[in-house]
C-alpha positions as CSV (number, residue, x, y, z in Angstrom):
1,M,0.0,0.0,0.0
2,A,1.0,3.6,-0.5
3,E,2.7,5.5,2.3
4,L,0.5,7.2,4.9
5,L,1.7,10.7,4.0
6,E,1.1,10.0,0.3
7,D,-2.5,8.9,0.9
8,E,-3.1,11.9,3.2
9,F,-1.7,14.2,0.5
10,L,-3.7,12.8,-2.4
11,E,-7.0,12.6,-0.6
12,G,-6.6,16.3,0.4
13,Q,-6.1,17.4,-3.2
14,D,-8.8,19.4,-5.0
15,L,-9.8,17.7,-8.2
16,P,-8.9,19.8,-11.3
17,N,-11.6,22.2,-12.3
18,F,-11.8,21.6,-16.0
19,R,-14.3,23.7,-17.9
20,I,-16.6,22.0,-20.4
21,G,-18.0,25.0,-22.2
22,N,-18.2,28.7,-21.7
23,T,-20.1,29.0,-18.4
24,S,-19.1,32.6,-17.7
25,G,-22.0,34.2,-19.6
26,G,-19.7,36.5,-21.5
27,F,-18.2,35.5,-24.9
28,Q,-20.3,32.9,-26.7
29,I,-19.4,31.1,-29.9
30,P,-22.3,31.0,-32.4
31,D,-23.7,27.6,-33.4
32,E,-23.9,28.5,-37.1
33,E,-20.8,28.7,-39.3
34,E,-19.6,32.1,-40.4
35,G,-20.1,31.1,-44.1
36,E,-19.7,34.5,-45.5
37,D,-16.1,34.6,-44.5
38,Y,-15.3,31.4,-46.4
39,E,-17.4,31.9,-49.5
40,E,-16.0,30.8,-52.8
41,E,-17.5,29.1,-55.9
42,E,-18.9,25.7,-55.2
43,E,-16.6,22.8,-56.2
44,E,-18.0,20.0,-58.4
45,E,-16.8,17.2,-56.2
46,S,-19.0,16.5,-53.1
47,P,-17.7,14.9,-49.9
48,K,-18.6,11.4,-48.8
49,S,-21.8,11.0,-46.7
50,K,-23.2,14.3,-47.9
51,E,-26.6,13.3,-46.9
52,N,-25.5,13.2,-43.2
53,I,-23.7,16.6,-43.2
54,D,-25.4,19.9,-43.9
55,E,-24.1,22.1,-46.7
56,N,-22.2,24.6,-44.5
57,E,-20.3,21.9,-42.6
58,A,-19.4,20.1,-45.8
59,F,-18.1,23.3,-47.4
60,L,-16.1,24.2,-44.3
61,A,-14.6,20.7,-44.2
62,R,-13.4,21.1,-47.9
63,R,-11.9,24.5,-47.1
64,K,-9.9,23.1,-44.2
65,E,-8.6,20.3,-46.3
66,E,-7.5,22.8,-49.0
67,F,-5.6,24.8,-46.4
68,S,-4.0,21.7,-45.0
69,Q,-2.8,20.5,-48.4
70,G,-1.4,23.9,-49.4
71,N,0.5,24.2,-46.1
72,R,2.0,20.7,-46.4
73,R,3.1,21.2,-50.0
74,N,4.8,24.6,-49.3
75,Q,6.8,23.0,-46.4
76,Q,8.0,20.1,-48.6
77,G,10.9,21.9,-50.2
78,K,12.4,23.1,-46.9
79,Q,11.6,20.3,-44.5
80,G,12.3,17.3,-46.8
81,A,10.0,15.5,-49.2
82,G,7.4,13.2,-47.8
83,N,7.1,14.7,-44.2
84,R,3.6,16.0,-44.5
85,D,2.1,14.9,-47.8
86,K,2.0,11.1,-47.4
87,N,-1.8,11.1,-47.4
88,Q,-2.3,13.5,-50.3
89,S,-2.5,11.0,-53.2
90,G,-5.6,11.2,-55.2
91,K,-6.2,14.9,-54.4
92,S,-4.7,16.5,-57.5
93,K,-8.0,17.6,-58.9
94,N,-8.8,19.9,-56.0
95,Q,-5.2,21.0,-55.6
96,N,-4.9,22.3,-59.2
97,G,-8.2,24.2,-58.9
98,N,-7.2,26.0,-55.8
99,R,-3.3,26.3,-56.1
100,S,-3.1,30.1,-56.2
101,N,-5.6,30.6,-53.3
102,R,-3.7,28.2,-51.0
103,T,-0.4,29.7,-51.8
104,Q,-1.7,33.0,-50.7
105,N,-3.1,31.5,-47.5
106,Q,0.2,29.8,-46.5
107,G,1.6,31.0,-43.2
108,Q,-1.5,33.2,-42.3
109,Y,-5.2,33.4,-42.9
110,A,-5.8,35.3,-46.1
111,G,-9.1,37.2,-46.7
112,N,-11.6,38.4,-44.3
113,V,-11.3,37.4,-40.6
114,P,-14.4,35.5,-39.5
115,D,-16.8,37.6,-37.4
116,V,-16.5,35.2,-34.5
117,V,-12.7,35.7,-34.4
118,K,-13.1,39.5,-34.5
119,Q,-15.6,39.3,-31.6
120,F,-13.2,36.9,-29.7
121,V,-10.2,39.2,-30.2
122,T,-12.0,42.4,-29.1
123,Y,-13.6,40.7,-26.1
124,F,-10.3,39.1,-25.1
125,D,-8.6,42.4,-25.3
126,K,-11.3,44.1,-23.2
127,N,-11.0,41.5,-20.4
128,L,-7.2,41.7,-20.4
129,K,-7.3,45.5,-19.9
130,E,-9.9,45.0,-17.1
131,R,-7.8,42.2,-15.6
132,N,-10.8,40.0,-15.4
133,V,-8.9,36.7,-14.7
134,Q,-12.0,34.5,-14.5
135,E,-13.3,35.6,-17.9
136,I,-9.8,35.4,-19.4
137,Q,-9.5,31.8,-18.2
138,S,-12.8,30.8,-19.7
139,M,-11.8,32.3,-23.1
140,Y,-8.3,30.8,-23.0
141,E,-9.3,27.3,-22.0
142,T,-12.7,27.0,-23.8
143,S,-13.4,29.6,-26.4
144,W,-9.9,29.6,-28.0
145,N,-10.0,25.8,-28.3
146,K,-13.5,25.7,-29.7
147,I,-12.7,28.3,-32.4
148,T,-9.5,26.5,-33.2
149,E,-11.4,23.2,-33.7
150,K,-14.1,24.9,-35.8
151,Y,-12.0,27.1,-38.0
152,F,-8.3,26.5,-37.7
153,S,-7.8,22.8,-37.0
154,S,-5.3,22.5,-39.8
155,T,-4.5,26.2,-40.6
156,P,-2.9,29.0,-38.7
157,W,-4.9,31.6,-36.9
158,P,-5.1,35.1,-38.5
159,S,-1.7,36.8,-38.4
160,V,-1.1,39.8,-36.1
161,D,-1.3,42.2,-39.0
162,L,-4.9,41.2,-39.7
163,I,-6.1,41.6,-36.1
164,S,-3.9,44.5,-34.9
165,S,-6.4,47.2,-35.8
166,L,-9.1,45.5,-33.8
167,V,-7.2,46.1,-30.6
168,E,-5.8,49.6,-31.5
169,H,-2.3,48.0,-32.0
170,D,-2.0,47.3,-28.3
171,H,1.6,46.0,-27.8
172,V,0.9,43.8,-24.8
173,F,-2.1,42.1,-26.3
174,L,-0.3,41.4,-29.6
175,I,2.6,39.8,-27.8
176,L,0.2,37.5,-25.9
177,Y,-1.8,36.8,-29.1
178,K,1.4,35.8,-30.9
179,E,2.3,33.5,-28.0
180,M,-0.9,31.6,-28.6
181,Y,-0.6,31.9,-32.4
182,F,2.8,30.3,-32.5
183,R,1.9,27.6,-29.9
184,H,-1.0,26.6,-32.2
185,L,1.3,26.7,-35.2
186,Y,3.8,24.4,-33.5
187,G,1.0,22.0,-32.4
188,K,-0.8,21.7,-35.8
189,M,1.8,22.4,-38.5
190,L,5.6,22.3,-39.1
191,P,7.0,25.8,-38.5
192,T,9.5,27.3,-40.8
193,L,12.9,28.7,-39.7
194,D,11.5,32.3,-40.0
195,Q,8.6,31.4,-37.7
196,R,10.8,29.7,-35.2
197,I,13.0,32.9,-35.0
198,E,9.9,35.1,-34.8
199,S,8.4,33.1,-32.0
200,W,11.7,33.3,-30.1
201,K,11.8,37.1,-30.5
202,N,8.2,37.3,-29.2
203,Y,9.1,35.3,-26.1
204,C,12.0,37.7,-25.5
205,D,9.7,40.7,-25.8
206,L,7.2,39.1,-23.4
207,F,9.7,38.2,-20.7
208,D,11.6,41.5,-21.1
209,Y,8.3,43.3,-20.6
210,I,7.6,41.3,-17.4
211,I,11.1,41.3,-16.0
212,G,11.4,45.0,-16.7
213,G,8.1,45.8,-15.0
214,N,7.3,46.7,-11.4
215,A,4.6,46.1,-8.8
216,E,2.2,48.2,-10.8
217,L,2.4,45.9,-13.9
218,P,-1.1,46.1,-15.4
219,L,-1.4,42.5,-16.3
220,E,-3.1,39.5,-14.7
221,L,-3.3,36.0,-16.3
222,P,-4.7,32.7,-15.2
223,K,-2.4,30.1,-13.7
224,Q,-3.1,27.7,-16.5
225,W,-1.9,30.1,-19.2
226,L,1.2,31.1,-17.2
227,W,2.2,27.4,-16.9
228,D,1.5,26.8,-20.6
229,M,3.6,29.8,-21.5
230,I,6.6,28.4,-19.6
231,N,6.0,24.8,-20.8
232,E,5.7,25.9,-24.5
233,F,8.9,28.1,-24.2
234,I,10.9,25.0,-23.2
235,Y,9.2,22.8,-25.8
236,Q,10.1,25.2,-28.6
237,F,13.7,25.3,-27.2
238,Q,13.9,21.5,-27.5
239,S,12.2,21.6,-31.0
240,F,14.8,24.1,-32.3
241,S,17.6,22.0,-30.9
242,M,16.3,19.0,-32.9
243,Y,15.9,21.3,-36.0
244,T,19.5,22.5,-35.9
245,S,20.9,19.1,-35.2
246,K,20.1,18.0,-38.8
247,L,22.5,20.3,-40.6
248,R,22.9,18.2,-43.7
249,N,19.3,18.7,-44.6
250,K,19.6,22.5,-44.6
251,S,20.1,24.8,-47.5
252,Q,22.9,27.2,-47.6
253,E,20.5,30.1,-47.1
254,E,19.2,28.5,-43.9
255,I,22.7,27.8,-42.7
256,N,23.6,31.5,-43.2
257,Q,20.4,32.6,-41.4
258,L,21.2,30.3,-38.5
259,K,24.8,31.8,-38.3
260,N,23.3,35.3,-38.1
261,N,21.0,34.3,-35.3
262,S,23.3,32.2,-33.1
263,Q,21.6,33.4,-29.9
264,V,18.2,32.2,-31.0
265,W,17.0,29.4,-28.7
266,S,20.4,29.3,-27.1
267,A,20.5,27.1,-23.9
268,A,22.3,29.9,-22.0
269,V,19.8,32.5,-23.0
270,V,16.8,30.2,-22.2
271,I,18.3,29.6,-18.7
272,K,18.9,33.4,-18.3
273,Y,15.3,34.2,-18.9
274,L,13.9,31.5,-16.6
275,D,16.4,32.6,-13.9
276,G,15.4,36.2,-14.4
277,L,11.8,35.4,-13.8
278,I,12.7,33.5,-10.6
279,S,14.8,36.3,-9.3
280,K,12.3,39.0,-10.2
281,S,9.5,37.2,-8.4
282,E,11.5,36.5,-5.2
283,I,9.7,33.2,-5.2
284,H,12.4,31.6,-2.9
285,S,11.6,34.2,-0.2
286,V,7.9,33.7,-0.7
287,L,8.2,29.9,-0.3
288,A,10.5,30.3,2.8
289,E,8.0,32.6,4.5
290,Q,5.1,30.2,3.7
291,K,7.0,27.3,5.2
292,T,7.7,29.2,8.4
293,Q,4.0,30.0,8.7
294,Q,2.9,26.4,8.1
295,N,5.3,25.2,10.8
296,G,3.7,27.6,13.3
297,E,7.0,29.5,13.9
298,V,6.6,33.0,15.4
299,K,7.6,35.5,12.8
300,G,7.4,39.3,12.5
301,P,5.9,41.4,9.7
302,S,6.4,40.1,6.2
303,T,9.6,41.3,4.6
304,L,8.5,40.7,1.0
305,N,8.4,43.6,-1.4
306,A,5.4,44.6,-3.5
307,I,6.6,42.7,-6.6
308,A,6.6,39.4,-4.6
309,N,3.0,40.1,-3.7
310,H,2.0,40.6,-7.3
311,S,0.1,37.5,-8.3
312,L,1.5,37.3,-11.9
313,Y,5.1,37.6,-10.7
314,R,4.6,35.1,-7.9
315,Q,2.9,32.5,-10.2
316,L,5.2,32.9,-13.1
317,G,8.3,32.7,-10.9
318,Y,7.0,29.5,-9.4
319,F,6.3,27.9,-12.7
320,A,9.7,29.2,-14.0
321,M,11.4,27.1,-11.2
322,I,9.7,24.0,-12.6
323,G,10.6,25.0,-16.1
324,L,14.2,25.4,-15.1
325,L,14.1,21.9,-13.6
326,R,13.0,20.6,-17.0
327,V,15.8,22.5,-18.8
328,H,18.5,21.1,-16.5
329,I,17.0,17.6,-17.0
330,V,17.2,17.7,-20.8
331,L,20.7,19.1,-20.4
332,A,21.5,16.0,-18.2
333,D,22.5,18.1,-15.2
334,Y,20.4,16.1,-12.6
335,Y,22.0,17.4,-9.5
336,L,21.4,21.1,-10.4
337,A,17.9,20.1,-11.5
338,L,17.0,18.8,-8.0
339,K,18.6,21.8,-6.4
340,T,16.5,24.1,-8.5
341,V,13.2,22.8,-7.0
342,A,14.5,22.1,-3.5
343,P,12.3,24.9,-2.1
344,I,9.2,23.1,-3.3
345,E,7.7,20.5,-1.0
346,L,6.5,17.7,-3.2
347,F,4.2,16.0,-0.6
348,A,2.5,19.2,0.5
349,K,-0.3,21.2,-1.1
350,G,1.4,23.8,-3.3
351,M,0.6,25.9,-6.3
352,F,1.6,23.1,-8.6
353,T,-1.5,21.1,-7.5
354,Q,-3.7,23.8,-8.9
355,V,-2.6,23.1,-12.5
356,S,-2.8,19.4,-13.4
357,A,-0.3,19.6,-16.2
358,C,2.2,21.3,-14.0
359,Y,1.6,18.8,-11.2
360,I,2.3,15.8,-13.5
361,S,5.3,17.5,-15.2
362,L,6.9,18.3,-11.8
363,Y,6.6,14.8,-10.5
364,Y,7.8,13.3,-13.8
365,Y,11.0,15.3,-14.0
366,V,11.8,15.1,-10.3
367,G,11.2,11.3,-10.4
368,Y,13.5,11.0,-13.4
369,A,16.2,13.0,-11.7
370,Y,16.0,10.8,-8.6
371,M,16.3,7.7,-10.8
372,A,19.2,9.1,-12.8
373,T,21.0,9.8,-9.5
374,R,20.3,6.3,-8.1
375,R,17.8,7.5,-5.5
376,Y,15.5,4.7,-6.5
377,V,13.4,4.6,-3.3
378,E,12.5,8.3,-3.7
379,A,11.9,7.9,-7.4
380,I,9.4,5.0,-6.7
381,K,7.6,7.1,-4.1
382,V,7.3,10.1,-6.5
383,F,6.2,8.0,-9.5
384,S,3.7,5.9,-7.4
385,S,2.2,9.1,-5.9
386,I,1.5,10.9,-9.2
387,L,0.3,7.7,-11.0
388,L,-2.1,7.2,-8.2
389,Y,-3.3,10.8,-8.6
390,I,-3.8,10.3,-12.3
391,N,-5.7,7.1,-11.8
392,R,-8.0,8.6,-9.3
393,S,-8.8,11.7,-11.3
394,K,-8.7,10.2,-14.8
395,Q,-12.4,11.0,-15.5
396,Y,-11.5,14.7,-15.3
397,H,-8.4,14.4,-17.5
398,T,-10.4,12.9,-20.4
399,R,-12.2,16.3,-20.7
400,S,-9.1,18.3,-20.6
401,Y,-7.6,19.8,-23.8
402,Q,-4.2,18.6,-22.4
403,Y,-5.4,15.0,-22.3
404,D,-2.9,13.7,-24.9
405,E,0.0,15.2,-23.0
406,I,-1.2,13.7,-19.7
407,V,-1.5,10.2,-21.3
408,K,2.0,10.4,-22.7
409,K,3.5,11.3,-19.3
410,N,1.5,8.6,-17.7
411,E,3.0,5.9,-20.0
412,K,6.5,7.3,-19.6
413,M,6.3,7.1,-15.8
414,Y,5.1,3.5,-15.9
415,S,8.2,2.7,-17.9
416,L,10.5,4.5,-15.5
417,L,8.7,2.9,-12.5
418,A,9.3,-0.5,-14.0
419,L,13.0,0.2,-14.2
420,C,13.2,1.4,-10.7
421,L,11.3,-1.5,-9.2
422,S,13.4,-4.0,-11.2
423,I,16.5,-2.7,-9.4
424,C,15.0,-1.7,-6.0
425,P,11.8,-3.7,-5.2
426,Q,9.4,-1.8,-3.0
427,R,5.8,-2.1,-1.9
428,I,3.5,0.2,-3.9
429,D,-0.2,0.6,-4.3
430,E,-2.0,-2.5,-5.5
431,N,-3.8,-0.7,-8.3
432,I,-0.5,0.8,-9.7
433,L,1.2,-2.6,-9.3
434,S,-1.5,-4.4,-11.2
435,T,-1.4,-1.9,-14.1
436,L,2.4,-2.1,-14.1
437,R,2.4,-5.8,-14.4
438,E,-0.1,-5.6,-17.3
439,K,2.2,-3.2,-19.2
440,H,5.8,-4.3,-18.3
441,N,5.8,-7.6,-16.3
442,D,7.7,-9.4,-19.1
443,K,10.3,-6.7,-19.5
444,M,10.9,-6.6,-15.7
445,Q,11.5,-10.3,-15.6
446,R,13.9,-10.1,-18.4
447,I,15.8,-7.3,-16.7
448,L,16.3,-9.6,-13.6
449,K,17.8,-12.2,-16.0
450,G,20.4,-9.6,-17.1
451,E,19.1,-8.8,-20.5
452,E,20.0,-5.4,-21.9
453,A,17.3,-4.9,-24.5
454,P,14.4,-4.4,-22.1
455,I,16.4,-1.8,-20.1
456,Q,17.1,0.1,-23.3
457,E,13.5,-0.1,-24.5
458,L,12.0,1.1,-21.2
459,F,14.5,3.9,-20.8
460,N,14.1,5.2,-24.4
461,H,10.3,5.2,-23.9
462,G,10.4,6.9,-20.6
463,C,13.2,9.4,-20.8
464,P,12.8,13.0,-21.9
465,K,14.1,14.4,-25.1
466,F,17.7,15.5,-24.4
467,V,19.4,18.6,-25.8
468,N,23.0,19.2,-26.6
469,P,24.1,22.3,-24.6
470,A,27.0,23.0,-26.8
471,P,26.5,25.7,-29.5
472,V,26.3,24.3,-33.0
473,N,29.3,24.8,-35.3
474,Y,27.7,25.7,-38.6
475,N,31.0,25.4,-40.5
476,T,30.9,21.6,-40.1
477,V,27.7,21.0,-42.0
478,N,29.0,18.4,-44.5
479,S,31.6,16.8,-42.3
480,D,31.6,14.1,-39.7
481,E,32.2,16.7,-37.0
482,A,28.5,17.6,-37.2
483,K,27.5,14.2,-36.0
484,P,28.0,14.9,-32.2
485,Y,25.5,17.8,-32.5
486,A,22.6,15.4,-33.4
487,V,20.0,15.0,-30.7
488,S,20.0,11.3,-31.3
489,E,23.7,11.1,-30.4
490,V,23.1,12.9,-27.1
491,S,20.2,10.5,-26.3
492,N,22.4,7.5,-27.2
493,V,25.1,8.6,-24.8
494,Q,22.6,8.9,-22.0
495,T,21.1,5.5,-22.8
496,K,24.4,3.8,-22.9
497,L,25.4,5.2,-19.5
498,F,22.1,4.3,-17.9
499,V,22.1,0.8,-19.4
500,K,25.6,0.2,-18.2
501,D,24.8,1.4,-14.7
502,I,21.7,-0.8,-14.5
503,K,23.5,-3.9,-15.8
504,Q,26.0,-3.5,-12.9
505,Q,23.1,-3.7,-10.4
506,V,20.9,-6.6,-11.7
507,F,22.2,-8.9,-9.0
508,I,21.4,-6.4,-6.2
509,P,17.7,-7.4,-5.7
510,N,18.7,-11.0,-5.1
511,I,21.3,-10.1,-2.5
512,R,18.9,-7.7,-0.9
513,S,16.3,-10.3,-0.5
514,F,18.6,-12.5,1.6
515,L,20.0,-9.5,3.6
516,K,16.5,-8.6,4.6
517,L,16.2,-12.0,6.4
518,Y,19.2,-11.7,8.6
519,S,20.9,-9.3,11.1
520,T,24.2,-11.1,10.5
521,I,25.3,-13.8,8.0
522,G,28.6,-15.3,7.0
523,V,30.1,-14.5,3.6
524,T,30.5,-18.2,2.9
525,K,27.0,-19.0,3.8
526,L,25.6,-16.1,1.7
527,S,27.7,-17.0,-1.3
528,T,26.3,-20.6,-1.1
529,F,22.7,-19.2,-1.2
530,L,23.6,-17.0,-4.2
531,D,25.5,-19.8,-5.9
532,V,28.7,-17.7,-6.4
533,T,32.2,-17.9,-4.9
534,P,33.0,-15.9,-1.8
535,S,35.4,-13.7,-3.7
536,V,32.7,-12.9,-6.3
537,L,30.3,-12.1,-3.5
538,Q,32.7,-9.7,-1.9
539,S,33.0,-7.8,-5.2
540,Q,29.2,-7.8,-5.5
541,L,28.8,-6.5,-2.0
542,M,31.3,-3.7,-2.7
543,C,29.3,-2.8,-5.9
544,Y,26.1,-2.9,-3.9
545,K,27.6,-0.5,-1.4
546,H,28.8,1.8,-4.1
547,K,25.6,1.8,-6.2
548,S,23.5,2.5,-3.1
549,K,25.0,5.9,-2.7
550,A,23.1,8.7,-4.6
551,V,25.1,10.5,-7.2
552,G,26.2,13.9,-5.9
553,E,24.6,13.3,-2.5
554,Q,25.7,11.7,0.7
555,A,22.3,10.1,1.0
556,F,21.9,6.3,1.1
557,S,19.4,5.3,-1.5
558,S,18.6,1.8,-0.3
559,D,16.3,0.7,2.5
560,I,19.0,-1.4,4.1
561,D,22.7,-0.9,5.0
562,F,25.4,-3.3,5.9
563,F,29.1,-3.6,6.6
564,V,31.5,-6.6,6.3
565,D,33.7,-7.4,9.3
566,Q,36.1,-10.3,8.7
567,D,33.9,-13.0,7.2
568,M,30.6,-11.7,8.6
569,V,28.0,-9.4,7.0
570,H,26.3,-7.2,9.5
571,I,22.9,-5.8,8.3
572,I,21.4,-2.5,9.5
573,D,17.8,-1.8,8.7
574,T,17.8,1.9,7.7
575,K,14.0,2.2,7.3
576,T,12.9,4.6,10.0
577,Q,9.7,4.2,11.9
578,R,6.9,6.5,10.9
579,R,6.7,9.6,13.1
580,Y,3.1,10.5,13.8
581,S,3.8,13.2,16.4
582,E,4.5,16.0,13.8
583,F,1.4,15.1,11.9
584,F,-0.8,15.4,15.0
585,L,0.9,18.5,16.3
586,R,0.5,20.3,12.9
587,H,-3.2,19.5,12.9
588,I,-3.7,20.5,16.5
589,N,-2.2,23.9,15.6
590,K,-4.5,24.2,12.7
591,F,-7.6,23.5,14.9
592,D,-6.3,26.0,17.5
593,E,-6.2,28.7,14.7
594,I,-9.7,27.8,13.5
595,I,-11.1,28.0,17.1
596,A,-9.3,31.3,17.6
597,D,-10.8,32.7,14.4
598,L,-14.3,31.5,15.4
599,D,-14.0,33.2,18.8
600,K,-12.8,36.4,17.2
601,N,-15.8,36.4,14.7
602,S,-18.2,35.7,17.6
603,A,-16.8,38.5,19.6
604,T,-17.1,40.9,16.6
605,S,-20.7,39.9,15.8
606,A,-21.6,40.4,19.5
């Protein structure tokens, strides 16, 4: 069963408040299609099942298909033949009839902007200026996605030039609009180099505006958007790294453009911006003060400045810490990654629990860092806890627009949990264990037999996409020196190191199972049980001792410790007894505060 504190933590969590429609009573999406904004001559060919689809829906479906085909064909020359037009055979009739129109539409929406989009933009701008966070959240999570699905499922949103006049060229709104515009572009299409560079510049403008602001910054955004902003910033950083790693597929014009923009999506600059958001928000001081208050320690007046009390700075700085954790992970600096989020208490109710995607992402990357530093017991605890949370609230995740991302993280963590349990068996929740056995029982058994293939398969499936921190040398495009810059090479290095480390530990669970039964045992007797010679056993015990030490830490990552004296192995059970006193004292203090507040309210009313 799961640990007591984990159960207490999970049961106390508020289930995610996913919106299933615009319930705010403000901006409403019309049920009818805005046909006048898409009007063209009727094509001869009719879609299948026309009798089951009304005329407007059929026409809109054809227009979306035309946009999609035009976008894919235009990308073919730069991104490599066959990337996005594998399913376009048999469409030449429609393509030839609409070639000029689709070329015009490539990269932005050409023609009149649909009325519903105009209404959305103006209403969105109005609420941003009024700092109406609740309405902004409804439009961001619901209206934006509904309009995207209805009008722009395979084409870009209207460019900034087309909607700029609707908001009187408001600089801040246009930056935020472009942030969503490029995020949609990355999610639905293959961005060009120019679009990647423009998106980078937009993020620089956005973060420079926030970091350069003060306590009077006239901007409030919902937590979900702030987290998505940080998450997308790092995703595009990883995407650009993969793009530049394939130098041999680039034209000379693209190479020259990359040379002239060497700081674009640079690892150093990405870290600088995230660190700048953390420093500006003073989030470390905020978390330290919150911790002292939770512990019931007597403290004087708050020493936080006005910026630290600004909700946007506080929330964005908090999410930037988790974003910086992810950056250090993909750069394979696991010790610094864990140090970055040290102020955040994982098994306590924090801001990360209010955004499900952030909650899952934090636990995934922390769990991976624990595993990579041989802290398997802690990794198992983290993975088990978040997988249990996902399992308990899965009916809510299916209604989230981030459902696909949550599912992917869920599968990745099961793979990593299988690796950890193969090396360091622990008792976990029965539901999680049952699901794990259904998915990876065969691979776990093969790992215990010393096979390398299942280790590599599970690791490649569960690990994040790594990034080469070294700047690319664009003068080595056509030489073998360009090979180390490939993302695949960075991943291969990490895989080889991990597989080698795990293979050196496959015998540890067997030794551990015997050591758990004794307080002392002779080396000769133990070697007989394990069917190895005493000299081999001594080497294995030394390896066990070494591998039980966490990388970069003095912590002991196993649940048992031992030492060898002459020919005797002395076992020390390092598992500490649960301490319930702090739990009860903390809740007693909370009840005292509640009673004091009730007495105060009663006295006031009297």
